[in-house]
N, C-alpha and C positions, 0 to 999 in steps of 0.2 A: 285284745286288739289294740289298746292303748299303748302297750310295750312296742307293737309294731309301728304305730304311727309315729312313736317317738325316735325310732330307729329311721324310720322314712324322714322325718325333719332332720335328723343328724347327718343322714347320708345325704339328704337333699343338698346340702350346701356344700357337698363333694369335700367333705373331712375337713374343710375349713381350717387350715394351717395357719390363717391369718396374714393377709399381705399387707406389706409396708406402705400401702396407700400412694406409692409413688405414681408420677404421669404417665407409666406405659411408654415414653420415649415420646411423648406428643411435644409439638412445640408450644409456643405462647397461643396461637390460634386455634388449637387444640386437634392440630393435623398431626398425622405421622411423622413427619418432617423428611419423607423419604427414606428412613433408615429402616423402619420395618418392614421385615417380610409378611407373607401371608400367616405364616406361622409364627408367633411371637411369645416367647415366654414372659416378657414383660407385660406385654398386652393382655395376655392369660391371665397372670395375677391381678391386673387392674380389674378385670372382669370377674373373678374369683371375690374379689372386695366389693365389687357391685351387686354379685350374687347375694352375699352374705347379709348388706344392708337390705335388699329386696325381699330374704328371707324371713323378714320379721312378720310378714303377712301370713306367714304358718302358723303363727302365735294366735290366729283366729280360730283355731280349732277348739271345740269345746273340751271339757274335761274328759268325757267318756263319749267320743262323736260315734255316731254311727257310720257304717260304711258309705252310705251316702254324704253324710256331711263330710267325710274326709275326703271323698272324692271332689265335692263342690269346691271346698278350700284348696285345693290341690289343683282343680283344673283353673281356677281364677289365679293362682299363683302361676302356672304355666302360661295361661291366655295374657296375663300381664307382662310376662319377662319373655314373650317368643322372639325379641330381637337379641336379648342377651343371650339366651340360650343357644340360638343360631351362631353368634359371634363366637361363643365357648367352641363350638364344634369347629369353625373355621379356623381358629388361630391356636388352638392347642397344640404344644410343641411335639414333633414325630413323635418321641417316645412316651406318650401318652395319649395321642390322638384317637386311636382305637379305642382306647377303654373311656374316653370322654364322650365319643359319639355313641357308643353302647349304653352308657351311663343315660345320657340326654334322652336317648330312644326309650329307654324303660320308664326315664320320667314322664314321657309324654303319652306312654301307654297307660300309667298309673292315672293322669290325669284325664283321659278318655275313656279308659274301659273301668277304672278301678282297681284295676290289677296291681298291687302293691309287691308282688312277690319278686317281681325282677329286679326291683330297685334293693328288697332288705336282702337278695341273695348276691347282690353285685359284689364282685372283687375289684375293690377301689385300692389295693396295695400300693399299685404304681402312681396313682393319682397321688394318695396321701403322700408318698415319698416325694415324689416330686414338689408338691406344694410346700413341704416340711423343709426342703432343701433350697427352693428358688424363690417361694413368695413371701 
């Protein structure tokens, strides 16, 4: 179980290639400046950076958690980051949009049902490749 939770935690941050922390095309007022489209690689990378920071709450898992403890921590994470997860689905670039949407759905299923299987089995190759090349 602990290995699976480790995989979940790693996968949970969507491969985290490490974004550069840029402003995602925002102007000084924090607005998109009219330049971004609904699907934005820059905004996606910014959100991945935010998700990486937010994922620190997953460190609340005990060393050998019960399935209930794992689900609780995961459910808290998803609840605390609903808007961020929604935004990731909304702005994911076309080439990975379907993959991101499926992964976030699996993420939410794990939080609500305690079923981590879909996350552990997720094929995030395109997401990982995109993030390593663009973020």
